[in-house]
mmCIF file of the C-alpha atoms, coordinates in Angstrom:
data_MODEL
# 
_entry.id   MODEL 
# 
loop_
_atom_site.group_PDB 
_atom_site.id 
_atom_site.type_symbol 
_atom_site.label_atom_id 
_atom_site.label_alt_id 
_atom_site.label_comp_id 
_atom_site.label_asym_id 
_atom_site.label_entity_id 
_atom_site.label_seq_id 
_atom_site.pdbx_PDB_ins_code 
_atom_site.Cartn_x 
_atom_site.Cartn_y 
_atom_site.Cartn_z 
_atom_site.occupancy 
_atom_site.B_iso_or_equiv 
_atom_site.pdbx_formal_charge 
_atom_site.auth_seq_id 
_atom_site.auth_comp_id 
_atom_site.auth_asym_id 
_atom_site.auth_atom_id 
_atom_site.pdbx_PDB_model_num 
ATOM 1  C CA . MET A 1 1  ? -138.814 -241.430 -155.506 1.00 0.00 ? 1  MET A CA 1 
ATOM 2  C CA . ASN A 1 2  ? -138.545 -243.184 -158.849 1.00 0.00 ? 2  ASN A CA 1 
ATOM 3  C CA . GLY A 1 3  ? -139.319 -246.843 -158.194 1.00 0.00 ? 3  GLY A CA 1 
ATOM 4  C CA . GLY A 1 4  ? -138.567 -246.568 -154.501 1.00 0.00 ? 4  GLY A CA 1 
ATOM 5  C CA . ILE A 1 5  ? -139.794 -245.607 -151.059 1.00 0.00 ? 5  ILE A CA 1 
ATOM 6  C CA . GLU A 1 6  ? -137.394 -243.837 -148.685 1.00 0.00 ? 6  GLU A CA 1 
ATOM 7  C CA . VAL A 1 7  ? -137.905 -244.711 -145.013 1.00 0.00 ? 7  VAL A CA 1 
ATOM 8  C CA . ARG A 1 8  ? -136.495 -242.646 -142.126 1.00 0.00 ? 8  ARG A CA 1 
ATOM 9  C CA . SER A 1 9  ? -136.820 -243.719 -138.498 1.00 0.00 ? 9  SER A CA 1 
ATOM 10 C CA . PHE A 1 10 ? -135.202 -243.623 -135.064 1.00 0.00 ? 10 PHE A CA 1 
ATOM 11 C CA . VAL A 1 11 ? -135.400 -245.421 -131.721 1.00 0.00 ? 11 VAL A CA 1 
ATOM 12 C CA . ALA A 1 12 ? -136.392 -243.011 -128.933 1.00 0.00 ? 12 ALA A CA 1 
ATOM 13 C CA . ASP A 1 13 ? -134.865 -243.265 -125.442 1.00 0.00 ? 13 ASP A CA 1 
ATOM 14 C CA . TYR A 1 14 ? -132.248 -245.824 -126.468 1.00 0.00 ? 14 TYR A CA 1 
ATOM 15 C CA . ILE A 1 15 ? -128.647 -245.379 -127.579 1.00 0.00 ? 15 ILE A CA 1 
ATOM 16 C CA . GLY A 1 16 ? -127.005 -248.358 -129.231 1.00 0.00 ? 16 GLY A CA 1 
ATOM 17 C CA . GLU A 1 17 ? -126.133 -250.240 -132.376 1.00 0.00 ? 17 GLU A CA 1 
ATOM 18 C CA . GLY A 1 18 ? -128.372 -252.641 -134.256 1.00 0.00 ? 18 GLY A CA 1 
ATOM 19 C CA . THR A 1 19 ? -130.103 -253.284 -137.541 1.00 0.00 ? 19 THR A CA 1 
ATOM 20 C CA . CYS A 1 20 ? -132.875 -251.194 -139.054 1.00 0.00 ? 20 CYS A CA 1 
ATOM 21 C CA . THR A 1 21 ? -135.147 -252.917 -141.541 1.00 0.00 ? 21 THR A CA 1 
ATOM 22 C CA . ALA A 1 22 ? -137.764 -251.233 -143.711 1.00 0.00 ? 22 ALA A CA 1 
ATOM 23 C CA . THR A 1 23 ? -140.550 -253.408 -145.107 1.00 0.00 ? 23 THR A CA 1 
ATOM 24 C CA . ALA A 1 24 ? -143.156 -252.501 -147.719 1.00 0.00 ? 24 ALA A CA 1 
ATOM 25 C CA . VAL A 1 25 ? -146.126 -254.765 -148.483 1.00 0.00 ? 25 VAL A CA 1 
ATOM 26 C CA . ALA A 1 26 ? -148.319 -254.148 -151.543 1.00 0.00 ? 26 ALA A CA 1 
ATOM 27 C CA . GLU A 1 27 ? -152.053 -254.778 -151.722 1.00 0.00 ? 27 GLU A CA 1 
ATOM 28 C CA . ASP A 1 28 ? -151.350 -257.965 -153.737 1.00 0.00 ? 28 ASP A CA 1 
ATOM 29 C CA . GLY A 1 29 ? -149.040 -259.307 -150.984 1.00 0.00 ? 29 GLY A CA 1 
ATOM 30 C CA . THR A 1 30 ? -145.726 -258.456 -152.646 1.00 0.00 ? 30 THR A CA 1 
ATOM 31 C CA . LYS A 1 31 ? -143.179 -257.847 -149.878 1.00 0.00 ? 31 LYS A CA 1 
ATOM 32 C CA . LEU A 1 32 ? -139.964 -255.853 -150.284 1.00 0.00 ? 32 LEU A CA 1 
ATOM 33 C CA . THR A 1 33 ? -137.341 -255.193 -147.602 1.00 0.00 ? 33 THR A CA 1 
ATOM 34 C CA . ALA A 1 34 ? -134.100 -253.276 -147.196 1.00 0.00 ? 34 ALA A CA 1 
ATOM 35 C CA . GLU A 1 35 ? -131.842 -252.772 -144.187 1.00 0.00 ? 35 GLU A CA 1 
ATOM 36 C CA . ARG A 1 36 ? -129.057 -250.591 -142.814 1.00 0.00 ? 36 ARG A CA 1 
ATOM 37 C CA . ASP A 1 37 ? -126.968 -250.469 -139.662 1.00 0.00 ? 37 ASP A CA 1 
ATOM 38 C CA . ALA A 1 38 ? -128.322 -248.214 -136.903 1.00 0.00 ? 38 ALA A CA 1 
ATOM 39 C CA . LYS A 1 39 ? -126.133 -245.378 -135.610 1.00 0.00 ? 39 LYS A CA 1 
ATOM 40 C CA . PRO A 1 40 ? -126.075 -244.298 -131.936 1.00 0.00 ? 40 PRO A CA 1 
ATOM 41 C CA . ASP A 1 41 ? -126.691 -240.572 -131.484 1.00 0.00 ? 41 ASP A CA 1 
ATOM 42 C CA . ALA A 1 42 ? -126.629 -238.279 -128.428 1.00 0.00 ? 42 ALA A CA 1 
ATOM 43 C CA . THR A 1 43 ? -130.130 -239.196 -127.178 1.00 0.00 ? 43 THR A CA 1 
ATOM 44 C CA . THR A 1 44 ? -131.512 -241.754 -129.666 1.00 0.00 ? 44 THR A CA 1 
ATOM 45 C CA . THR A 1 45 ? -130.534 -244.452 -132.099 1.00 0.00 ? 45 THR A CA 1 
ATOM 46 C CA . VAL A 1 46 ? -130.843 -243.237 -135.679 1.00 0.00 ? 46 VAL A CA 1 
ATOM 47 C CA . CYS A 1 47 ? -131.685 -245.413 -138.650 1.00 0.00 ? 47 CYS A CA 1 
ATOM 48 C CA . PRO A 1 48 ? -130.061 -243.842 -141.717 1.00 0.00 ? 48 PRO A CA 1 
ATOM 49 C CA . PRO A 1 49 ? -132.447 -243.375 -144.656 1.00 0.00 ? 49 PRO A CA 1 
ATOM 50 C CA . ILE A 1 50 ? -133.361 -246.746 -146.143 1.00 0.00 ? 50 ILE A CA 1 
ATOM 51 C CA . MET A 1 51 ? -134.411 -247.005 -149.796 1.00 0.00 ? 51 MET A CA 1 
ATOM 52 C CA . ILE A 1 52 ? -136.845 -249.796 -150.658 1.00 0.00 ? 52 ILE A CA 1 
ATOM 53 C CA . GLU A 1 53 ? -136.437 -250.317 -154.393 1.00 0.00 ? 53 GLU A CA 1 
ATOM 54 C CA . GLY A 1 54 ? -138.585 -252.138 -156.918 1.00 0.00 ? 54 GLY A CA 1 
ATOM 55 C CA . VAL A 1 55 ? -141.971 -250.795 -155.810 1.00 0.00 ? 55 VAL A CA 1 
ATOM 56 C CA . THR A 1 56 ? -144.751 -250.475 -158.347 1.00 0.00 ? 56 THR A CA 1 
ATOM 57 C CA . ALA A 1 57 ? -147.718 -248.119 -158.521 1.00 0.00 ? 57 ALA A CA 1 
ATOM 58 C CA . GLY A 1 58 ? -150.337 -248.658 -155.831 1.00 0.00 ? 58 GLY A CA 1 
ATOM 59 C CA . THR A 1 59 ? -150.742 -248.543 -152.081 1.00 0.00 ? 59 THR A CA 1 
ATOM 60 C CA . TRP A 1 60 ? -148.020 -250.010 -149.878 1.00 0.00 ? 60 TRP A CA 1 
ATOM 61 C CA . LYS A 1 61 ? -148.017 -250.566 -146.102 1.00 0.00 ? 61 LYS A CA 1 
ATOM 62 C CA . VAL A 1 62 ? -144.586 -249.599 -144.768 1.00 0.00 ? 62 VAL A CA 1 
ATOM 63 C CA . THR A 1 63 ? -143.051 -250.492 -141.387 1.00 0.00 ? 63 THR A CA 1 
ATOM 64 C CA . ALA A 1 64 ? -139.672 -249.823 -139.786 1.00 0.00 ? 64 ALA A CA 1 
ATOM 65 C CA . THR A 1 65 ? -138.077 -252.399 -137.475 1.00 0.00 ? 65 THR A CA 1 
ATOM 66 C CA . PHE A 1 66 ? -135.087 -252.087 -135.135 1.00 0.00 ? 66 PHE A CA 1 
ATOM 67 C CA . GLN A 1 67 ? -133.324 -255.087 -133.628 1.00 0.00 ? 67 GLN A CA 1 
ATOM 68 C CA . ASN A 1 68 ? -130.218 -255.927 -131.643 1.00 0.00 ? 68 ASN A CA 1 
ATOM 69 C CA . SER A 1 69 ? -129.403 -258.336 -128.801 1.00 0.00 ? 69 SER A CA 1 
ATOM 70 C CA . GLU A 1 70 ? -131.061 -256.051 -126.197 1.00 0.00 ? 70 GLU A CA 1 
ATOM 71 C CA . ARG A 1 71 ? -134.045 -254.463 -127.969 1.00 0.00 ? 71 ARG A CA 1 
ATOM 72 C CA . ALA A 1 72 ? -136.468 -255.068 -130.809 1.00 0.00 ? 72 ALA A CA 1 
ATOM 73 C CA . GLY A 1 73 ? -139.530 -253.256 -132.074 1.00 0.00 ? 73 GLY A CA 1 
ATOM 74 C CA . THR A 1 74 ? -141.612 -252.472 -135.125 1.00 0.00 ? 74 THR A CA 1 
ATOM 75 C CA . SER A 1 75 ? -143.443 -249.274 -135.989 1.00 0.00 ? 75 SER A CA 1 
ATOM 76 C CA . ALA A 1 76 ? -147.122 -249.089 -136.769 1.00 0.00 ? 76 ALA A CA 1 
ATOM 77 C CA . PRO A 1 77 ? -147.732 -249.488 -140.519 1.00 0.00 ? 77 PRO A CA 1 
ATOM 78 C CA . GLU A 1 78 ? -148.042 -246.357 -142.639 1.00 0.00 ? 78 GLU A CA 1 
ATOM 79 C CA . SER A 1 79 ? -149.840 -246.312 -146.000 1.00 0.00 ? 79 SER A CA 1 
ATOM 80 C CA . VAL A 1 80 ? -147.829 -244.951 -148.904 1.00 0.00 ? 80 VAL A CA 1 
ATOM 81 C CA . GLU A 1 81 ? -149.335 -244.263 -152.320 1.00 0.00 ? 81 GLU A CA 1 
ATOM 82 C CA . VAL A 1 82 ? -146.895 -244.794 -155.195 1.00 0.00 ? 82 VAL A CA 1 
ATOM 83 C CA . HIS A 1 83 ? -147.676 -243.211 -158.568 1.00 0.00 ? 83 HIS A CA 1 
ATOM 84 C CA . GLU A 1 84 ? -146.060 -244.035 -161.889 1.00 0.00 ? 84 GLU A CA 1 
# 
């Protein structure tokens, strides 16, 4: 998306509330984050789409994190190529 990376994620085998955080780290070390409240679903916990804004052209490593008082976890990083 223009100047942004949209991140979608969910927490398998857990139903509850919490905070979803999306983090993007550029090759030069620039770090951008955005967060949204997680929503419990029938069989999972869904993180609504999170838009990380302010990204520039280049390769970014993106992770999704979920956290509440009972659970916490971070996804494996995914490489995203951003073009101008």
